[in-house]
C-alpha positions as CSV (number, residue, x, y, z in Angstrom):
1,X,89.5,-113.6,-25.4
2,X,86.2,-115.0,-23.7
3,X,86.8,-115.7,-20.1
4,X,84.6,-118.1,-17.9
5,X,84.9,-119.9,-15.0
6,X,83.5,-123.4,-15.0
7,X,84.2,-124.6,-11.3
8,X,82.3,-121.5,-10.0
9,X,80.3,-120.9,-13.2
10,X,80.3,-117.6,-12.9
11,X,79.1,-116.8,-9.0
12,X,80.7,-113.8,-8.3
13,X,78.6,-111.6,-5.2
14,X,77.1,-113.0,-2.1
15,X,74.0,-111.0,-0.4
16,X,72.6,-111.8,2.4
17,X,74.3,-115.6,2.6
18,X,72.4,-116.0,-1.1
19,X,75.0,-116.3,-4.4
20,X,74.1,-114.3,-6.8
21,X,75.0,-115.2,-10.3
22,X,76.7,-112.4,-12.3
23,X,79.1,-113.7,-15.0
24,X,81.6,-111.9,-15.2
25,X,81.8,-107.4,-14.9
26,X,82.4,-105.8,-18.6
27,X,85.2,-103.5,-17.1
28,X,86.8,-106.7,-15.9
29,X,86.2,-108.4,-19.5
30,X,87.8,-105.5,-21.3
31,X,90.4,-105.7,-18.5
32,X,91.2,-109.4,-19.3
33,X,93.7,-109.8,-22.2
34,X,96.0,-112.6,-23.5
35,X,98.8,-113.8,-21.8
36,X,100.8,-113.6,-25.4
37,X,99.4,-110.2,-26.4
38,X,102.4,-108.3,-25.1
39,X,105.5,-110.9,-26.6
40,X,104.7,-109.4,-29.9
41,X,107.8,-109.8,-32.1
42,X,109.8,-110.6,-30.2
43,X,109.0,-113.9,-29.1
44,X,110.7,-116.8,-29.9
45,X,110.8,-120.4,-29.3
46,X,114.4,-122.7,-28.9
47,X,113.3,-126.6,-30.5
48,X,115.4,-129.1,-29.1
49,X,117.7,-131.2,-31.3
50,X,115.4,-133.7,-32.3
51,X,112.9,-131.3,-33.2
52,X,115.1,-129.5,-35.2
53,X,116.4,-132.7,-36.7
54,X,112.4,-133.1,-37.8
55,X,112.1,-130.3,-39.0
56,X,114.7,-130.4,-41.6
57,X,113.6,-133.9,-42.4
58,X,110.3,-132.4,-43.4
59,X,112.2,-129.9,-45.6
60,X,114.4,-132.1,-47.1
61,X,111.1,-134.2,-47.9
62,X,108.9,-131.6,-49.6
63,X,111.9,-130.4,-51.7
64,X,111.4,-133.1,-54.0
65,X,107.0,-132.8,-54.2
66,X,107.4,-130.4,-57.2
67,X,110.2,-132.6,-59.0
68,X,107.3,-134.9,-60.1
69,X,107.6,-136.2,-63.9
70,X,104.1,-137.2,-64.5
71,X,105.4,-138.8,-68.1
72,X,108.2,-141.2,-66.2
73,X,105.6,-142.6,-63.9
74,X,103.1,-143.4,-66.0
75,X,104.9,-144.6,-68.5
76,X,106.5,-146.8,-65.4
77,X,103.0,-147.5,-64.5
78,X,101.5,-148.6,-67.7
79,X,105.0,-151.5,-67.4
80,X,104.0,-152.5,-64.0
81,X,100.5,-153.0,-64.7
82,X,101.4,-154.9,-67.9
83,X,103.3,-156.5,-66.0
84,X,106.8,-155.7,-68.3
85,X,108.5,-153.9,-65.9
86,X,111.5,-156.2,-64.2
87,X,113.4,-155.0,-61.2
88,X,116.8,-156.2,-61.5
89,X,117.3,-156.9,-57.3
90,X,121.4,-157.2,-57.6
91,X,121.5,-153.7,-59.5
92,X,118.8,-152.2,-56.4
93,X,120.7,-154.2,-53.2
94,X,124.5,-152.6,-54.5
95,X,123.1,-149.1,-55.1
96,X,121.4,-149.3,-51.7
97,X,125.1,-150.5,-50.3
98,X,127.0,-148.1,-52.3
99,X,124.9,-144.6,-50.9
100,X,124.9,-146.5,-46.7
101,X,128.6,-147.0,-46.7
102,X,128.9,-142.6,-48.7
103,X,126.6,-142.3,-45.8
104,X,129.0,-143.5,-43.1
105,X,132.1,-142.1,-44.8
106,X,130.4,-138.8,-44.5
107,X,129.5,-139.3,-41.0
108,X,133.3,-140.5,-40.3
109,X,133.9,-137.6,-41.9
110,X,132.3,-134.7,-39.9
111,X,134.3,-136.4,-36.4
């Protein structure tokens, strides 16, 4: 670890009233080490509940990344581009409500 002192610009000695710029002594540089060097494998971090939720959300979101059906994507892209893909808004809304109600039930069961 390189140690620099920007506030005193490496001034380490005073001789006859004049300041002598010497930088850090080599022995001192060898003795200085990172404050984290002694932690080794025993170091741990406690995450707040909010950070744990964010971590869990990232894990869940990344699980589905490898499950992309490229053929299905291409099929729907072609339908959308040609104007042939029609969305049944009622069916989408009903499914969204069903999922939301299911989530609310699961939350109330946990309590």
